[in-house]
C-alpha positions in Angstrom: 1.4 -21.3 -2.2 2.4 -18.6 0.4 1.0 -19.2 3.8 -1.2 -16.8 5.8 0.8 -15.3 8.6 -0.3 -13.4 11.8 0.6 -10.4 13.8 3.7 -9.9 16.0 4.9 -7.4 18.5 8.8 -7.7 18.0 10.8 -4.6 17.2 14.0 -3.6 15.9 16.0 -0.5 14.8 17.0 1.6 11.8 18.8 4.7 10.5 20.0 6.5 7.4 19.9 9.1 4.6 18.5 12.5 5.6 15.1 13.8 4.6 12.8 16.3 6.5 9.1 17.1 7.3 6.9 16.8 10.3 9.2 19.3 12.0 11.9 16.9 12.7 14.9 15.3 11.1 14.2 12.1 9.4 16.1 9.0 8.2 15.4 6.5 5.4 17.8 3.9 4.4 16.1 0.7 3.8 13.3 -0.8 1.7 12.2 -4.3 1.1 12.5 -6.1 -2.4 9.5 -8.2 -3.3 10.1 -11.2 -5.7 6.8 -11.1 -7.7 6.2 -14.6 -6.5 5.5 -15.2 -2.8 6.9 -12.2 -0.9 4.4 -10.2 1.0 3.8 -8.7 4.4 0.5 -9.5 6.4 -0.9 -7.6 9.4 -3.9 -10.0 9.8 -7.5 -9.0 9.8 -7.1 -5.5 10.9 -7.9 -2.1 9.9 -11.6 -2.8 9.0 -13.7 -0.2 7.4 -17.4 0.6 7.4 -19.3 -2.1 5.4 -20.9 0.6 3.1 -17.7 2.3 2.1 -18.3 5.5 3.9 -14.9 5.7 5.7 -12.3 8.0 4.4 -8.8 6.6 4.0 -5.6 7.3 2.2 -2.6 5.1 1.2 0.9 6.6 0.6 3.9 4.5 -0.6 7.1 4.7 -2.6 7.8 2.1 -5.2 10.4 0.9 -7.9 9.9 -1.7 -10.5 10.7 -2.6 -14.1 8.1 -5.4 -14.3 5.7 -5.5 -17.3 3.2 -7.9 -15.7 -0.4 -7.3 -14.9 -2.0 -6.4 -11.5 0.9 -6.0 -9.1 -0.8 -5.2 -5.8 0.6 -2.5 -3.5 -2.0 -2.8 -0.7 -5.1 -4.9 -0.4 -7.8 -5.9 2.1 -10.1 -8.1 0.0 -11.4 -11.5 -0.6 -11.8 -11.5 -4.4 -9.2 -11.0 -7.1 -11.7 -8.7 -9.0 -12.3 -6.4 -6.1 -15.9 -7.4 -5.6 -15.3 -7.0 -1.9 -12.9 -5.0 0.1 -10.4 -2.6 -1.2 -7.3 -2.9 -3.5 -4.6 -0.6 -5.0 -2.4 -1.8 -7.7 -0.3 -1.0 -10.9 -0.2 -2.9 -14.2 3.1 -2.9 -15.8 1.9 -4.0 -19.1 -0.5 -1.1 -19.6 1.5 1.3 -17.4 -1.4 2.3 -15.3 -2.7 2.4 -11.8 -5.9 0.7 -10.7 -8.0 0.6 -7.5 -11.3 -0.8 -6.4 -13.6 -0.6 -3.4 -16.6 -2.9 -3.0 -18.7 -5.1 -0.7 -19.8 -8.1 -2.5 -21.5 -8.0 -5.8 -20.6 -6.3 -9.2 -23.3 -3.6 -8.8 -21.8 -2.7 -5.4 -18.3 -1.6 -6.2 -16.2 1.4 -7.5 -13.5 0.9 -9.6 -11.0 3.4 -11.3 -7.8 3.5 -13.2 -5.4 6.1 -14.7 -4.2 6.7 -18.4 -0.8 5.6 -19.5 2.1 6.8 -17.3 5.2 6.6 -19.3 7.8 6.1 -16.6 5.8 3.9 -14.1 8.1 0.9 -14.6 11.3 2.7 -15.5 13.3 1.3 -12.6 13.4 4.5 -10.7 11.7 5.4 -7.4 8.3 6.9 -7.5 5.8 8.1 -4.9 2.1 7.3 -5.2 -0.8 8.3 -2.9 -4.4 7.4 -3.2 -7.1 9.2 -1.2 -10.7 8.7 -0.6 -13.4 10.9 1.0 -16.0 8.3 2.0 -18.6 9.6 -0.5 -19.3 6.2 -2.2 -18.5 7.9 -5.5 -15.6 7.5 -7.9 -15.3 11.3 -7.9 -14.4 10.8 -4.1 -11.0 9.4 -5.0 -7.9 11.2 -6.0 -4.5 9.8 -7.2 -1.2 11.5 -7.0 1.9 10.4 -8.8 5.3 12.1 -7.8 3.3 15.1 -6.4 1.1 15.5 -9.4 -2.6 14.8 -9.5 -3.8 12.1 -12.2 -7.0 11.9 -14.0 -9.1 8.9 -12.9 -11.1 7.0 -15.5 -14.1 4.8 -14.7 -13.4 1.1 -15.0 -16.3 -1.2 -15.4 -19.8 -0.9 -13.9 -19.8 1.7 -11.2 -22.1 1.2 -8.1 -22.6 2.0 -4.5 -20.5 -0.2 -2.1 -23.1 -1.2 0.6 -25.4 -3.9 1.9 -22.9 -6.8 2.2 -20.6 -7.0 5.2 -17.3 -8.2 3.8 -14.8 -5.4 4.3 -13.9 -6.6 7.8 -13.2 -10.2 6.6 -9.8 -10.2 5.0 -6.1 -9.6 5.9 -4.5 -6.4 5.4 -1.5 -7.1 3.0 1.3 -5.2 1.5 2.8 -6.6 -1.9 -0.1 -8.9 -2.8 -3.8 -9.3 -3.1 -6.0 -11.6 -1.0 -8.4 -14.4 -1.7 -10.2 -16.5 0.8 -7.4 -19.2 1.0 -4.4 -17.8 -1.0 -2.8 -14.7 -2.4 -2.7 -13.3 -5.9 -1.0 -10.4 -8.0 2.3 -10.2 -6.1 4.4 -7.0 -6.5 7.9 -7.4 -8.2 10.2 -4.6 -7.0 11.0 -2.5 -4.1 8.5 -0.9 -1.7 9.3 1.8 0.9 7.5 4.0 3.5 4.0 2.4 3.2 1.3 4.3 5.1 -2.5 4.0 5.9 -4.6 6.9 7.0 -8.1 7.0 8.2 -8.6 10.4 6.5 -8.5 11.9 3.0 -5.1 13.6 2.6 -5.3 17.0 0.8 -3.0 17.9 -2.2 -0.9 20.1 0.2 -0.6 17.1 2.6 0.7 14.9 -0.4 3.0 17.7 -1.5 4.6 17.7 2.1 4.9 14.1 2.1 6.6 14.0 -1.3 8.9 16.8 -0.5 11.8 16.9 -2.9 11.5 13.4 -4.0 12.9 11.8 -0.8 10.7 10.2 1.9 9.8 12.7 4.6 8.6 12.2 8.2 4.8 11.6 8.0 4.1 11.5 11.8 2.5 14.9 11.8 -0.2 13.4 9.6 -1.1 10.8 12.1 -0.9 7.7 10.1 -2.8 4.7 11.6 -0.4 2.3 9.8 3.1 3.2 8.8 5.6 0.3 7.8 9.0 1.6 7.0 10.1 -1.5 5.2 13.3 -2.1 6.8 13.8 0.5 9.5 12.2 -0.6 12.7 12.2 -4.2 11.5 13.6 -7.2 13.0 14.3 -10.6 11.6 13.1 -13.5 14.1 15.0 -16.3 12.5 12.0 -17.2 10.3 10.4 -13.9 9.2 10.6 -10.2 9.2 8.6 -8.4 11.8 7.7 -4.9 10.7 6.8 -2.7 13.7 3.9 -0.4 12.9 5.2 3.3 13.4 1.6 4.5 13.2 -1.1 4.8 16.0 -2.6 1.3 15.2 0.1 -1.0 16.5 -0.6 -3.3 13.7 2.7 -5.0 13.2 3.2 -7.3 10.1 5.0 -10.5 9.4 6.7 -11.1 6.1 6.3 -14.2 4.0 9.4 -15.6 2.3 11.3 -12.3 2.2 14.9 -13.4 2.7 16.9 -13.0 6.1 19.7 -10.6 6.5 22.1 -9.6 4.9 20.0 -10.3 1.6 17.4 -8.1 3.0 16.4 -5.4 3.6 17.7 -3.5 0.8 19.6 -0.3 1.0 18.2 0.9 -2.3 16.0 3.9 -1.3 14.6 7.0 -2.9 17.4 9.7 -3.1 
């Protein structure tokens, strides 16, 4: 079973292939490969949101997978595998859909949504996905963009209002897995790159700028609170990778079981 890991302040360096955006040149040459078993990145119990689900947020990331399994988590901050509390964003390779959830304790206090079938979601190519939320406590407050195109969101299960139970601040913020009270679930199997968290609802033009021409762009002008470049600005300590947060939150993360150099990081990036 993967062990829980904490925050560190170590830093490293990076460099690479050219992209643009944010008014400056930008380089991306690395991603991390997650094994679908125990690989993940933990920032610890940080980036808490309002207990009633009224804080706006957005997630942006690039991914690549061929896995046909269920519930591969991109990002989570939750203490339940069914999203009864906290927030989670994932894909299902078997159904070829995205899923997300926001809740604070009970079945009637959560919002859950999904997309229709996406034919190329697990085709082994790089794709960009961005989930945004306006803080309205409504499913209609979510938008999901895939390779710069908005997707239709479908209600999943009972919809409610995420309020009354204070649990959103009682879980680790994870990349590549979902969280339970004492373990991890739904690990991602594939590559992840340029993972970012914003405390605002990104607009469609914002997402378009981030996507650019299908190559990661500099997102610093959008003021991400968390920005983990998945290789660039990472340092291996001899035991774990430390991912230095390039956003304003300074929430550095520790990897769990991701191999040491030269096996990682990967040089496979969106091009």
